[in-house]
N, C-alpha and C positions, 0 to 999 in steps of 0.2 A: 872417482878423480879416476881417468888412466891415465899408470902410471906413461911418464916422459922420459925414463934414465937413457943414455944415453947407450950404458949396457944391454939392456931390454933390445931397445930399437936395433942394436945392432945383431941380437938373435932374432930379427923376422924373418918370418917363412916366405922362400922365392917364392916369385912368381913359376906357374907353373905354365914351358912353352906346347903351345898346336901345333897341328900342321894343317898348313895351308898356300897355294900356290899366289896368294894373295894380288890384288891389282894396282900398277901404279901407272904413273904417267913420267915423262923423262922430266931430270933434277930442268935441264934448262929450258929456259922457256916453261916453268912450267903452271899450268893452268888451273889442273883436277886431277886426282888420283880417288883409288875407290877404294880407304882400307878393307872396309868387309861386303864380302857379296857372299846371300844365303844360295847354302848350301856347304862353305866350303868348311875346313877346320872340324868339320865334324859335328857342326850346328846347323839345321834348318833354317834358321832366318838371324838377322843378328839386326834388334831394335835399340829405339832409345839411348840417340847419340849426345856425348858429352866433349868436352872441349877445353884445355887448358894451355899456355904456353908457360913453360919453368922456367927459375931466373937462369938457366944456362942456357936457353930457347928452347930447349926439344919441345914440341908439340906432341900432347899427348891425348887420342882420343881415344874413349872407356863407348862402352858398349853393351846392351845384353846380351848373349849367345843363347837361343832358343835353343832350347834341344825338343824339342812337342813340337812345332806349327812354330807360326808365325804368333800363334796366342797368348794371350797375360799370362796362362795358368801354367804348371807345371817344373820341369824341370830346367829350370837358368840361371846361368852364371853371370858376371860384371867379368866384362873379358875389357882387355887393354893394347893399342898398341902406339907404340914410341915413330919418332921421324929427327929427324934430327936438321931436313933440309927444309924445313918451313911445310913440311906438308907435303911434298911432292913423294916421295917414296918413305914407306913403312918397315919398320921392323918385325920378327916373329910378333903372331898375338900369343898373350901370355893370360892369365886366368888372375883376379884379384880377388877375388871371392867366388868358391865354388858354391853350388847350392845342393852339389848332393844327393839329385832327386828332388829338392828345396826350392825357392821361387825365391833368387836375389837380385835386385836389379834398382831402377832409378839413381843412380850414382848421380853425386853431387859433388864435384871435386874442387876444392879451392886453394892455393898457395900465399900461407903462414906468412905475412913480410917478415915480422919482426924476429926467423928461423929459417927459413927458405922451403920451409920441408912442404908436402903438396899432403892436403886431409884432404879423404876424403870419404863421404856420407852415402849411406844407402839405406833399405830398407830389404828385408826378407818377411816368410808367410813359410807354410807348409805349402807344399807341391801339391795339394789333397786338396784345398779347394779355392775356391775363385772370389775373386773383388766381391761382387753382389752376396754371396751366401757369408764373408767378414763382414759387410755391411749389414746384412741380416741379422747377426748376434747368431749366425747357424756355427761359427765357428767355437770350437773352442782356445781356452789361452794359449794355450800351447803351440796351437794353431797358427794363430793372429800376428799380424802386420808387427814387427819390431825392429829397431832404428840402432845401426853400428858406425861406428868410426874407423877410419882406419889410418895412419902416417905411411907417408915415404921419406926417404933422410936419401936416396939418393938418385935424384933425378927419374924416379916411377921406374925404379927397373925392379924393385924391389917393396912389399909392403908389409906393416904390422898386419899381425891375426884380427880380425874385426872385435871389436872392442864393443859390447852392448852400451847404450846408453839409450836404454827405451825410459826406465823408469825414470828420467829426468828430465823429460819434454814430450811425456804421452803421458795426458790423464786418464784415468780410469775408466769414464764416461763414453773414451772414441774411441772406433772402433777400426775402421780404414785409418793408415798412414802413409804420403809419402812424398820425398825430398820432390828438389827439384820438380822434373831431370832437368841434367843443364849445371852449366857451370852456377856456382855457388858466387859470395861478393866477397873480397876483406877491406875494411874498410878504412883510406889509404888518411884524412885529416879528422879533424875535429877534438872533441873531447874523447867519443870512444874509437881514436885512429886505430889500426892492428886488431877489431873485431870481427870474427869472422860471422859473416849473418846466411843463413841458409833458407830459402823462399820452399813451403810446401804448405799440405794441402791436406784433409784429415776428414771424415766422415762420424757422426758423431749418432747415438741411443738418440732418439724420440726424443725430447721433452715428457718430465713427468706427468702425466694426465691425458699424453694423449695416444691416441692409436697407429702404431707401427703400420702400415700401411704396404709394405714391401717398396715404396717409390724413392730409393736410394738416393736420386738425386737432389729432394726437399734438404735430407741431412748434411751437404758438402760444406764446408768452410774453408778459408784460407788463414797458414799461417807463417810466424818466424820461429827459427829454433836460433841459437847466437852463442858463440865462447868467446870470451874475454883472455881463454888463456894459452890460444893456439891448438884449441881442440882438445885441452885437459878434459874440460869439465862445460856444461850444456844446461840452455833453461830455456827457458820457450819465451818468443819475444812477443807480439801482438797475437790476439787470435779473434776473427772473421766468425761470428759464433749467431751470427741474424737466426741464418737454417732458413729462410720462409719463401725460400723456392722461387723468390723475385732475381735475384742474382743468385748462381752457385758456386764458389772461390775453389778453381780445380787447382791443376798443372801451373804453378807461376816461374818465371822466374826476375833477379832481378838486377838494379847497378844504381850504383853511386852517384849522383849528378856532380857538376863542378860545383854546383853552391855544398856541398854536403849532405845534402838530403838524398834516401835513397827511393827511387823509384820499381816500383813491383806490379807486374803485370802477370795476367793470368784469366787463363782458358774459363767460359764460363757456362758451366755443364748444366746446359738445357732449362735455365734461366726463365720466366713468365716474358723480362724484357724484351726490349729490343736490341741486339746486337750481340755475336758471339764475344766479345774480351774486352775486359776488366781490366783497370787498373786502379791504383792508390800511393799518396805517396807517406813517409815519415819521417819524422825533421828530428829522431833521437834516437839512430842506430836500430832502426827494427822494432823497438821497445812496445811503439804502441804504432797505431795510423793518424794523418793531420785530418784524416775523415773515411768513411768505411767504404770500400769498395765500390765503383761503379761504371755506369757502362763505357768504355772509348768508345763515339763512334766513327770516327777517325780512319777504323781497322775495323770496317763491317763486315768488305770484301776477305778478311779471314774466317776459313771452317770455323768449327769445335773441334779444337786437336791443341798441342801444346806449342807454345809457341819461344825465342829467346829475344832478351833484352843486352844489350853492350853500347857502355859510354866511351866513346872514343876521347883520347885523349887528350887536353888543353882546354881553356878559358868556353873555346867558344866554336867546342864540337861538338860536334851531334851525337843523340842518343840514338841509335842501329836498335831496329825491330825483324826478325826474321819471322818467315811463315807462310803456308802456302794463300793464293792470292785467290782464290775462285768459293764465293761462299757456298755454295754446293755441294764442295767436292774437295778430296785432297790432293792436289792438284797446282804445278804453277808455283814453283820457291822462287819467291822475293824478299826484296827488304826494302822495310819503308825509313825514311830520317825526321827527326824530331830536334828543329833549334830553338827549344823554348818548354825545353824537359818535362815533353813526353805529354804534354798541354795536347796538343795535332801534330798530326804525322802524317808523311806525303809520301807517295812509293818512290822511291828512286830506281827498281834495278830488279826484273824478271829477270833470273838464274835461267828459264828453263820452263816449258808449257808439261814437261811430264808431269805426272804421278807423285807426287811428293809429302812429305807427311811432317814429324819429328823436327827439330833443328837445334842447332845451339853457336853460336857466335863465339868468335876467337879473334883477339888481337895479335897477329902474326909480327908485327913490327909497326912505327909508327906512320909508316910507308900503307901497309897491308893489313885484309883484316877477310880470315876465314870466317868458313860455314859450311858445318859439317850436320849434315843434312840427309832424312832418308827419302831412297827416289828409284827409280827405275824408268823401264820402258813397260814391262808387265803386268808393274803395280810399285804402289809407293811403298813395299817392302820385299825390292827383289836385292836393294843393296843399302850402303851407306857412305856416301857419297863426300870427297872435301872440295869445298870452291875457293879458289884465292884471288881477292877481289884488291881490286890498286883502291886505295882511298879515293883516288878523285873520281875513279864511275860512282861512288853513289853520292856524289853534291851533282851530277848534273837531270837530265831531263830522265822520266823517268824514259826505260826501253829495253828491247829481249838481247842477250849479248847470245 
């Protein structure tokens, strides 16, 4: 169990400042800003956004700072920028977890409702191996994926050093492991109120007696990990372990619905059934699924990509979904809404027709929602943009803004 004494936390490692010019929009009438742009701050690219609003109203924008190009392998840090004005302007970027030549990423932040602490779960592997090598079993245990947790008690200004929780949440036969990416969920009511739930995915070694063909997507599965003590200790929740190739739950997001259930949405990593998005519900705080992951046909316009979900507050408020809206390309970031707890979705808004990829939704206040997403005129990984949207915008007919 990670020690949570105030004495230890007061000795938390300070974040390392970076040098960057930054891009921001004016505070007055702010609609958008660009906290991360490729080539700035000593990084070739920034990818994998995650966002949350702290109890003090500060917006935190996490990302992976990639030193060796936009690829998923190599020297990668988890970085952070803070905004005190709802995402219009941003403080200097800082390093939350340094790769030091290795790969650190998949940020999944959440606020512990009991203490107000920011809890950040991430993953890491050797910078010398790729995801495909890890999935094929070609990486040594020391090179493989590991899982870490950090805490911040000062509104995201500093974080404790990464604490390894791999043995608590990763079975020995799993190979790949990835949290989120995107914000995690703190349950607000019911028998598991206060539980922190992190949606995640993994790959497993081939079942006993079968041949490993090297076709990694066959062995993807989704799962959840959760903590009932503010991130001090962790355990596995549900595990999707069919590995049948029909559906391959991969990068996942979660939201708690007004009725207390959890909604899980997942990328379908090249399953054989039609459709790019899967979903499921959990009525016991993520410990199990009410039914296995299945295709969500209302989101067939979304390509194979990570996406985000966010439940707006209120008993009749919609569940929001963000992702690109061209089924064959990472382009045209859009929002969908569901008024029936994720059974069906309807497109509400298209943010832009530009290339776009990963995203994370965040509630800014009762009237405004933010979208932190990868986009750019030259390609989807040119920058990470933050868009502020009045909640009323997602209540109308589909249109381009």
